[in-house]
N, C-alpha and C positions, 0 to 999 in steps of 0.2 A: 504494500500500500504506500501511497505517496506520503512524504513527511509533511505535506501541506495540502489541505483540502480547500478547494476554491469553489464557492457556491454563489449563484446569482439569485437575488430576490428582487426583481425589477431593477430599480436604480441603486440598490444597495449591494455592494460586493462584500461577501463574507469570506474571510481568510482564517482558517482553523489550523492551528499548530497540531500536528497529528502523529505524535510518538507517545501515546498514552502509557505504554509499558515502561517508559522512562520519565514519566511526568513531563512529557513534551520538552525534554532537554534538547538543546540545539544540536543539530548536525550540519555539516557543510551544505548538504543538499537543501535542508530546510531554509537556511539563510539565503542561499542563491535563489531558490524558488520564490521566497517571500519578497526579495528585492525585485525580481522580475515582475511579480504580480503588482507591486506598488508602482513601478515605473509604467507598466502597461495601463494601469488605472488612470494615470495622468493623461493619456492620449485617447482613452475610451470615453466618448461623449455620453454614452449611456450610463456610465458609472458616476454617481453623484456623491456617494458616501461610502466609506470603507469601515467595516467592523472587524476587529482582530480579537480572536478568542482561542481557547485551548480545548482539545478533546479530553475526555476522561475525567480524572479526579482533580486536576489542577490546570491553571493557566499555563505555567511552565516553571521548571526548576532551573532554567538558565543553562549555563555551561554544563556539559556532560562530565561529571566528576570521574566516571569510570575511565575516561580517556586522558585525564589530567596527569601530568608527569611523564607522558609518553612522547610529547612533541618537542622538537628542538626550537631554537630561537627563530629561525627562518619560518618554520611552519606556524608558530604563534603569531609572528608579524603578519603573515599572509591571512591568517584566520581573522585577526582583529581588523585588518583592512577590509575584508568582506563584510564584517559586521558594521564597520563604519559606513560602508557604501549603503547598507540598508537604512541605517539611522538617518543619513543625509537624504535618501530618497523619501523617507517618511516626512522629514522636516520640510522638504521643498514641494511635496505633493500639494497642489492647489485645491484640495478637497478635504473635508473633515475626515479624520480617522478616530474612531472610538474604540477603546480597549474595554473588553468585557472580561473581568478578572474574577475567577473563582479558585478556591483552594489556595495554593501557594503561587506567588510571583517572587521568585528568588533570583538574586544576583543580576545577571544580564537581562533576565526576563522582566525584572522590576524596571530596569532601564528601558527596555523595549516598550513597556506600558507608558513610561514617562515621555517617550518620544511621540506618543499619540497626542491628539488634541484634547481629548477628554477621557476620563476613566470612570466606568461604572463598575462597582464591585459588589459581590454577594456578601452578605453580613458575616459569613463564616470565613472569608478570605483573610490571608495574612501576607505581609510584604516584608522582605528581609534583604538587606545588603550584605550578602554572605561572604564577600570576597576575602575579608581579613581572616576568616576561619581557615582558609587554605593558604594564607600568606601572600595574597595578591592584592592589587589595587582594583578599583572599579573600572570597568570598561563599558563600551556601548553608550557613552555619553552621560553616565550617571553623575560624574563630577561636574558636568555642565548643568544638567537639568535640576537635580535635587536642591543644590544650594539656592537656586533662583526661585524655587517654590517655597522652601521652608526656612531659608536663611543658612548661613555658613556654620553657625554653632550647632544647631540642631542636626544639620546634615552630617557634620563630623561625628556627632554622637552615634548616628545610625551606621555610618561607615566603620567607625572604630569598634563599637560593641558587637556589631553583626547579630543583633537580637531581633527576632520578628516583632512587628507591630501589627495590631489588629486592624481590620477594615475601619472600625470606629475611630481608632487613633489616626489612621491615614486620612480619613474624612475630616477630622478635627484639624489636622495639619494643613489641609488644603491640597493634599495629593489626590484624593478621590473626589470626584464631582458628586456622585450619587451612590448611596447605599441601597441595595435592593435585596429582597428576600431571595434565598437560595433558589427556590423553584420558579422564581419570576424573572431571573436575570436575563435570559435570552429574549423573552417577550418584551421586557422593558427596553432593552437596548435596541431591538429591531423596531419597536414602535417609535422610539426617539429618532432613530436613523431615518425612518420613512418620513417623519415630520421634517427633519432637516433637509431631506432630499427634495422637498417641495419648495425650498427657499432659493434665494439668489446665490447659486453656487459660486459664481465668479466673484461676487462680493465677499463671500466667506473666504475664498482663496486669497484674495488681495489683502484682507485683514490679517489672515494667518501669516502671510509673508511678512508684512510690516511688523506684526507683534514679535515674530521670531527674530527679525533683524534688530528690533529695538533693544534687545539685550546688550548689543554692542554699539548702539548709536547714541548720539547726543540728542537732546530735545530738538535742536535745530535740524538735525538729520531727519528725525521722525516727522517734523512739521513739513519739511520739503517733500518727503516721500508721500505724505498724505495729500499735499497740494498737487503733485504730479499725477498720482493715481486717481484722485477724484476728478481731475480734468479729463482723464480717460474714461472713467466710469459713467459720466453723464451721457456718453454717446452709446452706451450698451443698450441692448434690447430689454434687458431686465429692468433697467432704470426707467425707461420709457413706459414699460408695462406697469411698473409700480406706481408711477405718477398717474397714469390713466385709471388704474384701479382705484386709487385714492379719490380721484375726482368723481368717478362713477359709483363710489360707495359699494365696491365689490371686493372680493378676495383676489389678489393678484395671481396670475398663472405664470410663474417664472420658467423660462426655458434654459437658463444657464448660459445665455449669450449676452 
């Protein structure tokens, strides 16, 4: 069976990590297939929202501990390069990505969820930056994403201690957007994704791009990006449809253009 299941539900593309026998720990094939799927989604006009989840008992255990200690420096460098390519593809995808987390999101899988635009988590899920347990540093963008969400001091606590936090704690810290009952996670995420898919996808994509860039931009840089992008946005079909719908007192029908 494939390490990644790809399912289409109308405008929603569902990507399911599929190594349940190893808690969906990463394999080279999984990372490559996931990267390709995300890049393909950018050019597929029928895809408007992406949902990332895991098969079986957990979202993902991250790196495969069974293979650790077997790779040399060159192999590790190449592996992290492939993972980096995935994270960059997710960050630059001009469409929303929602992580649906259940069970454990550990190590690089925690960071994979952080690379998404929003995280929905089942109430029984747990998150752990497990790298220091095996004498490693975080990879997959965790040292970038997590401090920006919860601040450097709390982030260092999670990285250093490598202790799991509950979904409730993750929600309190601002890591998780929504807590969902275990048996309702898939339905809640798909319902929300469908709702998002009816919105102005180009608008979402442009806002995502500027928000992601703003981490390294000055206020002046962001103001100029907003100015340039808004000048472009007023000519889009979705903007014209939104204005017409407002004047006609009806719901807009956005086409993503």
